[in-house]
Structures are given as structure tokens and as C-alpha cells.
C-alpha positions in Angstrom: -62.6 51.5 -114.2 -64.9 48.7 -115.3 -64.1 49.3 -118.9 -60.4 49.4 -118.1 -60.6 46.1 -116.2 -62.6 44.5 -119.1 -60.1 45.6 -121.7 -57.1 44.6 -119.6 -58.6 41.2 -118.9 -59.5 40.7 -122.5 -56.0 41.6 -123.8 -54.4 39.4 -121.2 -56.5 36.4 -122.2 -55.8 37.1 -125.8 -52.1 37.1 -125.0 -52.2 33.9 -123.0 -54.2 32.1 -125.8 -52.0 33.2 -128.6 -49.4 30.4 -128.8 -47.3 32.0 -131.4 -47.1 35.3 -129.4 -46.2 33.3 -126.3 -43.5 31.5 -128.2 -41.8 34.6 -129.6 -42.0 36.6 -126.4 -41.1 34.0 -123.8 -39.9 30.7 -125.3 -37.7 32.1 -128.0 -35.7 34.5 -125.9 -35.5 31.8 -123.2 -34.0 29.5 -125.7 -31.2 32.0 -126.4 -30.6 32.4 -122.7 -30.0 28.7 -122.4 -27.8 28.8 -125.5 -25.6 31.6 -124.4 -25.5 30.3 -120.8 -24.2 27.0 -122.2 -21.6 28.7 -124.4 -20.2 31.0 -121.8 -21.0 29.0 -118.7 -18.3 26.4 -119.5 -15.7 28.9 -120.6 -13.9 29.0 -117.2 -13.4 25.2 -117.1 -12.2 24.6 -120.7 -8.6 23.5 -121.3 -6.2 24.8 -123.9 -4.3 22.2 -125.9 -0.8 23.3 -126.7 1.9 21.3 -128.6 5.4 21.4 -127.0 8.1 21.2 -129.6 11.2 19.6 -128.3 12.6 20.4 -124.9 11.0 23.4 -123.0 12.8 24.0 -119.7 10.0 26.2 -118.5 7.7 23.2 -118.4 10.2 20.3 -118.0 11.8 21.7 -114.8 8.6 22.7 -113.1 8.0 21.4 -109.6 5.3 18.6 -109.4 2.8 21.0 -107.7 3.2 23.6 -110.4 2.8 21.0 -113.1 -0.5 19.8 -111.5 -1.8 23.4 -111.5 -0.7 23.8 -115.1 -2.5 20.6 -116.2 -5.8 22.2 -115.0 -5.6 24.9 -117.7 -3.3 23.5 -120.4 -3.1 20.0 -122.0 0.4 19.5 -123.3 1.1 17.4 -126.3 4.7 16.6 -127.3 6.2 16.7 -130.8 9.6 16.9 -132.3 8.3 18.2 -135.7 7.8 22.0 -135.6 6.3 22.1 -139.1 3.7 19.5 -138.1 2.9 21.4 -134.9 2.4 24.7 -136.7 0.1 22.9 -139.2 -2.0 21.7 -136.3 -2.2 25.3 -135.0 -3.1 26.6 -138.5 -5.8 24.1 -139.0 -7.4 24.9 -135.6 -6.7 21.5 -134.1 -4.7 22.9 -131.1 -4.6 26.3 -129.4 -0.9 26.9 -129.9 2.6 25.5 -130.3 5.5 26.3 -128.0 9.2 26.0 -128.2 12.2 27.4 -126.3 15.4 28.9 -127.6 17.8 29.7 -124.7 15.7 31.8 -122.3 13.2 32.9 -125.0 9.8 31.1 -125.0 8.3 31.1 -128.5 4.5 30.7 -128.9 2.7 30.3 -132.2 -1.1 30.9 -132.3 -3.8 31.3 -134.9 -5.8 34.4 -135.4 -8.6 32.4 -137.0 -10.1 32.1 -133.5 -9.4 35.3 -131.8 -10.9 34.1 -128.5 -8.6 31.1 -128.3 -5.6 33.1 -129.4 -6.2 35.7 -126.6 -6.6 32.9 -124.1 -3.5 31.0 -125.0 -1.3 34.2 -125.2 -2.7 35.5 -121.9 -2.1 32.1 -120.2 1.4 31.8 -121.5 2.2 35.3 -120.5 1.0 34.6 -117.0 3.2 31.4 -116.8 6.3 33.3 -117.9 5.7 36.1 -115.5 5.2 33.6 -112.7 8.5 31.9 -113.5 10.3 35.3 -113.5 8.6 36.2 -110.2 9.9 32.9 -108.7 13.4 34.1 -109.5 12.9 37.4 -107.7 15.9 39.6 -107.0 17.4 38.7 -110.3 16.8 40.0 -113.8 13.9 38.5 -115.8 15.0 34.9 -116.7 12.5 34.2 -119.4 10.9 36.2 -122.2 7.8 35.4 -124.2 7.8 35.9 -128.0 4.4 35.4 -129.7 3.8 34.9 -133.4 0.7 34.1 -135.4 0.9 31.2 -137.9 -1.0 33.1 -140.6 0.2 36.0 -142.7 0.6 39.0 -140.3 -0.9 41.2 -143.0 -4.3 39.5 -142.6 -7.0 41.7 -140.9 -9.8 40.7 -138.6 -12.2 40.8 -141.6 -10.6 37.6 -142.8 -11.9 35.7 -139.9 -15.4 37.3 -139.8 -16.3 36.9 -143.4 -16.6 33.1 -143.7 -19.0 32.7 -140.8 -21.3 35.6 -141.8 -21.3 34.5 -145.5 -22.2 31.0 -144.5 -25.1 32.3 -142.4 -26.3 34.5 -145.3 -26.2 31.5 -147.7 -28.2 29.4 -145.2 -30.8 32.2 -144.6 -31.3 32.8 -148.3 -31.7 29.1 -149.2 -34.1 28.3 -146.3 -36.3 31.4 -146.5 -36.3 31.3 -150.3 -37.5 27.7 -150.6 -39.8 27.8 -147.5 -41.7 31.1 -148.1 -41.9 30.5 -151.9 -43.6 27.1 -151.3 -46.1 28.5 -148.8 -46.9 31.5 -151.1 -47.4 29.3 -154.2 -49.7 27.1 -152.2 -51.8 30.0 -150.8 -52.3 31.8 -154.2 -53.1 28.5 -156.0 -50.0 28.6 -158.2 -49.0 25.1 -157.1 -52.4 23.7 -158.2 -52.0 25.4 -161.6 -48.5 24.0 -162.0 -49.7 20.5 -161.2 -52.3 20.8 -164.0 -49.7 22.2 -166.5 -47.2 20.1 -168.5 -44.4 21.2 -166.2 -43.0 18.2 -164.2 -42.2 18.2 -160.5 -38.5 17.9 -161.4 -38.7 21.0 -163.5 -40.3 23.0 -160.7 -37.7 21.9 -158.1 -34.8 22.4 -160.5 -35.9 25.9 -161.4 -36.0 26.8 -157.6 -32.5 25.2 -157.3 -31.2 27.4 -160.1 -32.6 30.5 -158.4 -30.9 29.4 -155.1 -27.5 29.0 -156.8 -27.8 32.3 -158.5 -28.6 33.9 -155.1 -25.4 32.3 -153.7 -23.3 33.9 -156.5 -24.9 37.3 -155.8 -24.4 37.0 -152.0 -20.8 36.0 -152.6 -20.1 38.9 -155.0 -21.7 41.5 -152.7 -20.0 40.2 -149.5 -16.6 40.0 -151.0 -16.9 43.3 -152.8 -17.8 45.1 -149.6 -15.1 43.3 -147.6 -12.5 44.0 -150.3 -13.3 47.6 -151.0 -14.2 48.8 -147.5 -12.5 46.6 -145.0 -9.3 45.4 -146.8 -10.2 41.7 -147.2 -7.3 39.8 -148.7 -8.1 36.7 -150.9 -5.3 34.2 -151.1 -4.6 30.5 -151.6 -7.6 28.3 -152.6 -10.3 30.8 -151.5 -12.2 30.0 -154.7 -12.9 26.5 -153.3 -15.5 28.1 -151.0 -17.8 28.6 -154.0 -18.6 24.9 -154.8 -18.8 24.4 -151.0 -21.4 27.1 -150.8 -23.3 25.6 -153.7 -23.6 22.3 -152.0 -24.4 23.9 -148.7 -27.1 25.9 -150.3 -28.7 22.7 -151.7 -28.7 21.2 -148.2 -30.4 24.3 -146.7 -32.8 24.5 -149.6 -34.0 21.0 -148.6 -34.5 22.3 -145.1 -36.5 25.2 -146.5 -38.7 22.7 -148.4 -39.4 21.0 -145.1 -40.3 24.4 -143.6 -42.6 25.1 -146.5 -44.2 21.7 -146.4 -45.4 22.0 -142.8 -46.2 25.7 -142.6 -49.6 27.0 -143.6 -48.9 30.8 -143.5 -46.1 33.2 -144.4 -45.7 34.1 -140.7 -45.4 30.5 -139.6 -42.8 29.7 -142.3 -40.8 32.8 -141.4 -40.9 31.9 -137.7 -40.0 28.3 -138.2 -37.1 29.3 -140.6 -35.7 31.6 -137.9 -36.2 28.9 -135.3 -34.0 26.6 -137.4 -31.3 29.0 -138.6 -30.6 31.3 -135.7 -29.8 28.7 -133.1 -27.9 26.7 -135.7 -25.8 29.8 -136.5 -24.8 30.2 -132.8 -24.2 26.5 -132.3 -22.1 26.3 -135.4 -19.8 29.2 -134.7 -21.1 31.8 -137.2 -21.1 34.5 -134.6 -19.3 33.1 -131.5 -16.3 30.7 -131.5 -17.2 27.4 -129.8 -13.7 26.4 -128.5 -14.6 27.5 -125.0 -18.1 26.0 -125.1 -19.1 22.8 -123.3 -18.1 19.6 -125.1 -21.7 18.6 -125.8 -22.2 21.8 -127.8 -19.1 21.2 -129.9 -20.3 17.7 -130.6 -23.8 19.0 -131.7 -22.1 21.4 -134.1 -20.5 18.5 -135.9 -24.0 17.2 -136.8 -25.3 20.5 -138.2 -24.9 21.5 -141.9 -23.9 25.1 -140.9 -21.1 23.7 -138.8 -19.7 21.9 -141.8 -20.1 25.0 -143.9 -18.4 27.3 -141.4 -15.5 24.9 -140.9 -14.9 24.3 -144.7 -15.0 28.0 -145.6 -12.7 28.9 -142.8 -10.3 26.2 -143.9 -10.0 27.5 -147.5 -10.4 31.2 -146.8 -8.5 31.7 -143.6 -6.4 28.7 -142.6 -4.7 28.4 -146.0 -5.8 24.8 -146.8 -6.2 23.6 -150.4 -9.2 22.1 -152.2 -8.8 18.9 -150.2 -10.4 20.7 -147.3 -13.8 20.4 -149.0 -13.6 16.8 -150.0 -15.5 15.6 -146.8 -18.0 18.5 -146.5 -19.2 18.2 -150.1 -20.7 14.6 -149.9 -21.9 15.5 -146.4 -24.0 18.3 -147.8 -25.3 15.9 -150.5 -26.4 13.6 -147.7 -28.2 16.4 -145.8 -29.9 17.5 -149.0 -31.2 14.0 -149.8 -32.5 13.3 -146.3 -34.3 16.6 -145.9 -35.7 16.4 -149.5 -37.2 13.0 -148.7 -38.7 14.4 -145.4 -40.2 17.3 -147.3 -41.7 15.0 -150.0 -43.2 12.9 -147.2 -44.7 15.8 -145.3 -45.9 17.9 -148.3 -49.6 18.1 -149.0 
């Protein structure tokens, strides 16, 4: 028993003194608990924004008490332009658009966000059923007709591919730059390169070329698998996602250079890269839509490079927008790349 107590005590002390082990076993899982708690904790209180096109008797003739209850779950905006309302739905600005033709309530939604589409169709179905129940004893007064704004031939893979591909591009750029820099410093290659005629610009540009080639390989592999195995359909200006990914990769490569500049070992670089990328992927909607998340999380996503990459790729690959959808993200990525490259240059030793 004495040897058992000594070994157990020694291992417990070693565990408590290992900061990296404490982080990966306690702090890192706890961080995701807080992250998921924030995302799902606010889902019951979020409102759905719906555009009402023209006169909708189902809403307009509601009693005041019913309208107050409706306002707790749906924020109604009014428009007389159906095409503009459908464009808002297609771009993800609102959850749905609703119009009325006789006793038929027509609801348009977007499958680009399947969580929001399920919420808005379920909510409207409940409202129509409640209205019919109020007229009990008579045949159903209202019927609900739902229609997605995108091509009905599109499959779920259309909406999954952009986020996962954006995550893969970010992972490749950050890990490629960060781990390469650490390994070159450990094996002395950086010192040799400094003594050679090769300039710092040549070294960075060669790494950049590798990063961009990796983006092409990732894109070809992802699209080939999705096309051949899962029926992905490429349409519109999907090709505009490629220059967007190139600029996004440059931004994430600069983040990887920061990781490599401050990490001393491969393990530290890998851990720090995961610490940066995984939470960013969740906060930016690569895995989970953020429409039902608290407002502060949606605001944070707008300041993250992966959030811009997810939104831009979804716009051109799913929502049918043209090359104009990447006009704002492209210079934004250039700004991220310059800022983090300057930080890396400042921290590198």
C-alpha cells in the first residue's frame, strides 16, 4: 500500500503541475461547454424576422392580445415588393416572407439555414392551426403553403459544403504556417536560410505559394467527393468562392505565422492552432448556425475571418449571389493578413 500511495501521489502531483495537461483536460472542454451553452441557451428567446408582403388578414385581423403574443416570437416587417422580400430571404437577412391569397397563407423560406427554416415553418404552421382552431365547428379556414426560395433540386450537401470547406482552408493555412515555422526553427533550417542568399520575402512567398496550392487541392477534393458521392450541384457564380478562399487562406496563414512565432515546440503550436481554429469555427457558423445564438455571439462572428469566409462562400455557392458578394470580404481578408503578419514579425525571434 505504501508504494501504491507513493505512485498515486506522485502521478497526481505531476498532473496538477502539468499546465498543458490541465488545459487540455479541464479548461479546453470547459470552454466548449461555455460556447455551446451560449449558443443553445439563447435559442428559446430569439425572434424570427418575417417580411409581410401586402395585406395578410391572418395577421391584420388578429386581436390585440394575440398580436402581443405573436410579437414575442416574430418580428414583422412590411413590404409591398414581393421580389425584394424574397431576395432578403435568399440572402439570409430575414427568416421568411409571407403573403396571403384568399385563405391560403404562402410562406417562403431559405434552406441555406435549416435550423431557421424549420423554426419559421413550424411557427407559422402553429399560427395557422391556432387560427383554424379559433373557428371551431367550421371547416378549416386557412391553409399554409410553404416554398423554399432556392432551387428545390438542391440537396442538403449544398448547405454543408461551404462551412466545412472554409474550416478546412483555415486549418490547412494555420497549421501549415505555424508548424512549419516551429520545425524550421528547431532543426536549424531558419538559421541556415538567414545565412543563404535567399531573402525573407522569398521565404514567405514560397510558403504562400504552398498555401494556395493546398487550397486548390482541398477545393478539388471536397468538390469531387461532394459531386460524385452526394450529388452536389454547382450553379451560378460558385467559381467566385476560389479567389475568396485564396484571400482567406492568406489571412489564416498570417495567423499561423503568429502561432509559429510564439510557440517553442510542435505540441505547443498544434495546441495553440486548435485553440484558435476550433472555437472560431463554432462561433462563425461552420458547424452550427448562429441565427438562434445570443446577439453578442453573432456580433463576435462579424469580427472573425472565418465568419467572413463562411458568409461569402455561402452567398456565392448557396444563395445564388454574384461576384459582388465577395467585394467586401476580399479587402477585409487583406486587412486581417496585414495586421497578423505585422504581429508575427513583431513577436518572432
